[in-house]
N, C-alpha and C positions, 0 to 999 in steps of 0.2 A: 561644627567644622567652619560656619560662615566667618567666625573669627580668625580662622587661620589664613584666609584667602585676603582678608583685610590687611594682615601683617606681612603679606608676599613681599619678598625681596629679590631683588635682581639675581642673587646667587641662588636662589631656589629653583629658576628656571634653568633645565638643562636642554638647550634648544637641540642640540647635536643628536642626543638619545631620545629625545620626543618625550620628556618627562618633567614633572614638576614635583619637587619636594616641598610637603607641607610640615612646618615645624611642629612640635609637640604640642597638643592641647589638653582636653581633660584626660585623654588617654595616656599622657606623657611618653608619647613615642612619636617619632616623625612618620609620616605615610608619602609613599611614593606613588603618584597617579600618573597614567598616561596623558599627554599633552598634544591633543589631536591638531592637525594643521590649520584648520579653520579658527581654533582657539588662538593659536600661535599668531595667525594673520590678524585677528582682531587686537590681539594685545599690541602688536607691533604698530598697528593703526592709532590705537589710543596712546602710546609712546610718542609716535611721530607727531601726531595731531591733536591731541587732548591733554596730555600731561603736561602740566607747566614745568619750566624749567627749574631743576633743583638739584642740589648735591645729594639729597636723601636717596639711599638705596632701596627705600621702600618703593614698591611697583605703584601701588594707588596713593594719590595725594589730594588731598583738598583742591578745589579748585580755585579758591580765593586765598590771598594771604592770610595769615602766614602759611606756605605751602609746607604741609608737614604731613605725615602719614593719617589716613582715615582713621576713624572710631567705627567699633560695629554700630554705635548708635546713629552714626552718621549714614552708613550703608542701609541701616532699616529706615531711616528717613527716607530715603531715594526710593527703596523698594516701596514703601506706602504711598509715595506720590505716583509711582507706575501703577500701583493696584488702583488709585483712585481714577488716573486718566483712562484705565481700561475699564472702569465702571464696576471693580469687584471691591466688595464690601468685605473689610476683615474685621472681625470682632475686636474690641479693646483688649490689650493685654496678649495678643497672638504676636510672637515675633517671627523673625525671618525663618525659623526651623519649618515654618509652614511648607517651604520647598522641600525639605527633607521628607517630610511625610506624604506630600504630593507625589514625589519620585518613587517612594515606598510602595504608594498604591498602584 
């Protein structure tokens, strides 16, 4: 599912209904998830203060030119940096699906 959030587009966020639609991934079907207020507030803060100006309909963009949609590899690099700052050792070859396993536990 990590790839689905990377490709999130503005049209996928349904603010009034408090939900977000994730486009088909491996399952080949769209998923609709609740969109809690605190997540919406964080997204608005990113759009207003962190997202580079762009005509792209993707929500998450690179922070350096060219401003285009993030890739899953870029997201994993960000996650790995956060792990390093937190002192968490992640074995080589472990991808961001580690979050899914942590939540499932």
